[in-house]
C-alpha positions in Angstrom: 0.0 0.0 0.0 1.4 3.4 -1.0 2.0 6.0 1.7 0.8 9.6 1.3 4.4 10.7 0.7 4.8 8.1 -2.1 1.5 9.2 -3.6 2.5 12.8 -3.5 5.9 12.1 -5.1 4.2 10.2 -7.8 2.3 13.4 -8.8 5.5 15.5 -9.1 8.0 15.8 -11.9 11.0 13.6 -11.1 13.4 16.2 -12.3 12.2 19.6 -11.1 9.7 18.5 -8.4 6.8 20.6 -9.8 3.4 19.2 -8.9 0.7 18.3 -11.4 -1.9 21.1 -11.6 -4.7 22.0 -14.0 -2.3 23.8 -16.3 0.6 21.3 -15.8 0.2 17.7 -17.0 2.8 15.1 -16.1 3.7 12.3 -18.4 5.1 8.9 -17.5 8.5 7.8 -18.6 7.5 5.9 -21.7 10.0 3.1 -21.0 9.5 2.1 -17.4 6.4 4.1 -16.3 8.0 4.5 -12.8 8.4 8.3 -12.8 6.7 11.3 -14.3 8.0 14.4 -16.1 6.5 17.8 -16.8 8.4 18.3 -20.1 10.8 16.7 -22.5 13.6 19.0 -21.2 13.1 17.7 -17.6 13.2 14.1 -18.9 16.5 14.7 -20.7 18.0 16.4 -17.7 17.0 13.5 -15.4 18.1 10.8 -17.8 21.5 10.2 -16.2 20.1 9.7 -12.6 17.1 7.6 -13.9 18.9 5.5 -16.5 19.9 2.6 -14.2 16.5 2.3 -12.5 14.8 2.6 -15.8 16.8 -0.2 -17.5 16.2 -2.5 -14.5 12.4 -1.9 -14.7 12.4 -2.3 -18.5 14.0 -5.7 -18.1 11.5 -6.7 -15.5 8.6 -5.7 -17.7 10.1 -7.5 -20.7 10.4 -10.7 -18.6 6.8 -10.4 -17.4 5.7 -10.4 -21.0 8.2 -13.0 -22.2 7.5 -15.6 -19.5 3.7 -15.3 -19.7 2.1 -18.5 -20.9 0.7 -18.0 -24.4 -3.0 -18.7 -24.8 -2.2 -20.8 -27.9 0.6 -21.4 -30.4 1.3 -18.9 -33.2 -0.8 -21.1 -35.6 -4.0 -20.4 -33.7 -7.2 -22.3 -34.6 -8.4 -23.9 -37.8 -10.8 -21.3 -39.3 -13.3 -24.0 -40.2 -13.6 -26.2 -37.1 -12.1 -23.7 -34.6 -10.0 -26.5 -33.0 -6.4 -25.5 -32.3 -4.0 -26.3 -35.2 -1.2 -28.7 -34.5 2.3 -27.3 -34.3 3.2 -30.2 -36.6 3.1 -28.5 -40.0 2.3 -31.8 -41.7 -1.1 -31.8 -40.1 -2.4 -28.7 -41.9 -2.2 -27.2 -45.3 -2.0 -23.6 -46.7 -4.6 -22.7 -49.3 -3.0 -20.7 -52.1 -6.4 -19.1 -53.0 -7.0 -17.4 -49.6 -3.7 -17.7 -47.7 -5.1 -19.5 -44.6 -4.0 -22.8 -43.0 -6.7 -25.4 -42.8 -6.4 -28.6 -40.7 -6.3 -32.0 -42.3 -9.6 -33.0 -40.8 -11.5 -30.1 -42.4 -9.7 -30.6 -45.7 -10.5 -34.3 -45.7 -14.2 -33.7 -44.8 -14.4 -31.2 -47.6 -12.9 -33.6 -50.1 -15.4 -36.3 -49.1 -18.3 -33.9 -49.5 -17.1 -32.7 -52.9 -16.6 -36.4 -54.0 -20.2 -37.3 -52.9 -21.7 -34.3 -54.8 -19.5 -35.1 -57.8 -18.5 -31.4 -58.2 -15.1 -29.9 -58.7 -13.2 -29.5 -55.4 -13.3 -26.1 -53.8 -11.5 -24.5 -50.8 -13.5 -25.2 -47.6 -12.8 -21.6 -46.5 -13.2 -19.2 -49.4 -15.1 -21.7 -51.6 -13.0 -20.9 -54.6 -11.9 -23.8 -56.9 -8.6 -25.4 -55.9 -5.6 -24.6 -58.1 -5.4 -27.2 -60.9 -1.6 -26.9 -61.3 1.4 -25.6 -59.5 1.5 -22.7 -62.0 -2.0 -21.7 -61.0 -1.2 -22.1 -57.3 1.8 -19.8 -57.8 -0.3 -17.2 -59.6 -2.8 -17.3 -56.6 0.0 -16.8 -54.2 1.4 -13.9 -56.2 -2.0 -12.2 -56.1 -2.1 -12.5 -52.3 1.5 -11.2 -52.1 0.7 -8.2 -54.2 -2.4 -7.5 -52.1 -0.2 -7.4 -49.0 -1.3 -10.7 -47.5 0.9 -11.4 -44.4 1.2 -15.1 -44.9 2.0 -14.7 -48.6 4.8 -12.2 -47.8 6.3 -14.5 -45.2 6.1 -17.5 -47.5 7.9 -15.7 -50.2 10.6 -14.7 -47.7 11.0 -18.4 -46.6 11.2 -19.5 -50.3 13.9 -16.9 -50.9 15.8 -18.2 -47.9 15.6 -21.8 -49.2 17.2 -20.8 -52.5 19.9 -18.8 -50.7 18.6 -15.4 -52.0 19.3 -14.0 -48.5 18.9 -10.3 -49.4 15.4 -10.9 -50.7 14.7 -13.2 -47.7 15.8 -10.5 -45.2 13.7 -7.9 -46.9 10.5 -10.0 -47.0 10.9 -11.6 -43.6 11.7 -8.3 -42.0 8.5 -6.9 -43.6 6.4 -9.8 -42.3 8.0 -9.5 -38.8 7.2 -5.8 -38.7 3.6 -6.8 -39.4 3.7 -9.1 -36.3 4.3 -12.5 -37.9 5.8 -15.0 -35.4 7.3 -17.3 -38.0 9.1 -14.4 -39.7 10.6 -13.4 -36.4 11.8 -16.9 -35.8 13.2 -17.2 -39.3 15.1 -14.0 -38.9 16.4 -15.1 -35.4 17.6 -18.4 -36.9 19.5 -16.5 -39.7 21.2 -14.2 -37.1 21.7 -17.0 -34.6 23.2 -19.6 -36.9 24.7 -17.3 -39.5 22.4 -18.3 -42.4 23.3 -15.8 -45.1 24.0 -13.0 -42.7 26.7 -12.2 -40.1 26.0 -13.9 -36.8 24.5 -11.5 -34.3 23.4 -13.1 -31.0 21.7 -9.9 -29.8 19.5 -9.6 -32.8 18.8 -13.4 -32.7 17.6 -13.2 -29.1 15.4 -10.2 -29.9 13.6 -12.0 -32.7 13.4 -15.2 -30.8 11.8 -13.3 -28.0 9.3 -11.6 -30.3 8.4 -14.9 -31.8 8.1 -16.6 -28.4 5.8 -13.9 -27.1 3.6 -14.5 -30.1 3.4 -18.2 -29.2 6.1 -19.8 -31.4 7.5 -22.8 -29.4 10.5 -23.3 -31.7 11.7 -19.8 -30.9 11.0 -20.5 -27.2 13.1 -23.7 -27.3 16.0 -21.8 -28.9 15.8 -19.2 -26.2 16.2 -22.0 -23.7 19.3 -23.3 -25.5 20.8 -19.9 -25.7 20.2 -19.3 -22.0 21.7 -22.7 -21.1 24.8 -21.8 -23.1 25.2 -18.7 -21.0 24.7 -20.6 -17.7 21.3 -19.1 -17.1 19.8 -22.4 -16.2 16.7 -21.2 -14.5 15.7 -19.1 -17.5 16.4 -22.1 -19.8 14.1 -24.4 -17.8 11.3 -21.7 -17.7 11.5 -21.5 -21.5 11.4 -25.2 -22.0 8.5 -25.7 -19.6 6.5 -23.2 -21.6 7.5 -24.7 -25.0 6.7 -28.2 -23.7 3.2 -27.0 -22.5 2.6 -26.0 -26.2 3.3 -29.6 -27.3 6.9 -29.0 -28.4 8.6 -32.4 -28.2 12.2 -31.2 -28.2 11.6 -29.0 -25.1 10.1 -32.0 -23.2 13.1 -34.1 -24.1 15.4 -31.4 -22.7 13.5 -31.3 -19.5 13.7 -35.1 -19.1 17.4 -34.9 -19.8 18.0 -32.2 -17.3 15.8 -34.0 -14.7 18.2 -37.0 -14.9 21.0 -34.5 -14.4 19.3 -33.2 -11.3 18.7 -29.7 -12.7 14.9 -30.0 -13.2 12.7 -30.7 -10.2 10.4 -33.7 -10.4 7.2 -31.6 -9.9 8.2 -29.3 -12.8 8.8 -32.3 -15.1 5.5 -33.9 -14.0 3.6 -30.6 -14.7 5.3 -30.2 -18.1 4.4 -33.8 -19.1 0.8 -33.2 -18.2 0.7 -29.8 -20.0 2.4 -31.3 -23.1 -0.2 -34.1 -23.3 -3.0 -31.6 -22.8 -1.7 -29.5 -25.7 -1.5 -32.5 -28.0 -5.0 -33.6 -27.0 -6.5 -30.1 -27.6 -5.6 -30.4 -31.3 -7.5 -33.7 -31.7 -10.9 -34.1 -33.2 -13.0 -37.0 -34.8 -12.5 -35.4 -38.2 -8.8 -35.2 -37.8 -8.6 -38.8 -36.6 -10.6 -39.9 -39.6 -8.3 -38.0 -41.9 -5.2 -39.6 -40.3 -6.7 -43.1 -40.7 -7.4 -42.4 -44.4 -3.9 -41.1 -44.9 -2.4 -44.3 -43.3 -4.5 -46.5 -45.5 -3.1 -44.9 -48.7 
């Protein structure tokens, strides 16, 4: 509980001490929100005294955001059945016509429906006919790209990276990352972290991994754990892997098991992670998806 003295100090400029009045409005330090200033000049004059406290609070705020359990993975839900998409990319497909990922269950159910009605297959989301060739699919993707579709921009960036056109990859992935795409952030982080076509820069890699992890990307979260472990920040590594495991990320769970046998991870933390991992896997299951998987195995 704040005292009257603390409350009064909170309503004064941290630099000159002037109180907030009708004609004087104080504004928070935009970085840490701990202190207030009456003007930009006062904020600049006070920067030297406030810098250490500000940086400490900024780091605390960043960690609060970073270690918050994501509500879902960056893939989100299937737009047809609204069941969470699996983080296994082989269990969903990207529609070139509309640029959305659709789970195998909904794709299979739609195929069966089209087959029964003996009509040409259409996308279950936008109801447009499926591309009849790779060339047509590429034309559809280019239309989305030119229209500024986020997924199309990221996909073009990933394609450029695969063929080692790193300049183009950096341009498009940076654009997608600036639009908030978690996969683009993770791809950029991997390029900086592992030296894929760019000079290694651990600071930039960590920044992009963090941005991707905050948006629910478990691969980025796992890599943050690996980086923390390399820097002997073992508690941070375990925190990252617990969160990634709870999103269904197998590699994170394997790391926790390995470190449990080494005596670094507590039994209760591993048990909790195992349960959360299984819950994440179960949340992506549905009768339609099981039917699609059975049909795929029988092929």
